[in-house]
C-alpha positions in Angstrom: -7.2 -0.3 -7.5 -4.1 0.8 -5.7 -0.9 1.5 -7.6 2.4 3.3 -7.0 2.1 5.1 -10.4 -0.7 5.9 -12.7 0.1 7.7 -16.0 -3.2 8.8 -17.5 -1.7 9.2 -21.0 -0.7 5.5 -21.0 -3.5 3.7 -19.2 -6.6 1.7 -19.8 -9.8 3.7 -20.5 -11.5 2.2 -17.4 -8.9 3.8 -15.1 -9.3 7.2 -16.8 -13.1 7.5 -17.1 -13.8 6.5 -13.5 -15.1 2.9 -14.1 -12.2 1.7 -11.9 -11.3 3.9 -8.9 -7.5 4.3 -8.9 -5.6 5.5 -5.9 -1.8 6.2 -6.1 0.3 5.4 -3.1 4.1 4.9 -3.0 4.9 7.6 -5.5 6.9 9.5 -2.8 9.9 7.4 -3.8 11.6 8.4 -7.1 11.3 6.3 -10.2 15.1 6.4 -10.8 18.1 7.4 -8.8 20.8 9.2 -10.8 19.2 7.8 -14.0 19.7 4.3 -12.8 18.3 1.7 -10.4 14.9 1.7 -12.1 14.0 -1.9 -11.1 15.1 -1.3 -7.5 13.0 1.9 -7.2 10.0 0.1 -8.7 10.3 -2.6 -6.1 10.5 -0.1 -3.3 7.5 1.8 -4.7 5.4 -1.3 -4.8 6.4 -2.3 -1.3 5.4 1.2 -0.1 2.1 0.9 -1.8 1.5 -2.6 -0.4 2.3 -1.4 3.1 -0.2 1.4 2.7 -2.9 -0.9 1.5 -2.3 -3.4 4.4 -2.2 -0.7 7.1 -4.8 1.8 6.0 -7.0 0.6 3.1 -9.1 -1.9 5.1 -9.7 -5.6 4.7 -10.1 -7.3 1.3 -10.7 -11.0 0.5 -8.1 -11.0 -2.3 -4.9 -9.1 -2.9 -3.2 -9.1 -6.3 0.3 -7.7 -6.3 1.9 -7.5 -9.8 
């Protein structure tokens, strides 16, 4: 699973105990700018993560972007 943010204190057990492999990409962009623009920053982070997956992660049969 690829995600732009993974908070281990607020996540499914399977992502913490290693059942699902989680890789974080896109977190170089801040979550907020001046305490605002949270939604815009989230969109930018998911786009960065999606670009990383498309360019470097290999080929998959199915992509789910939520």
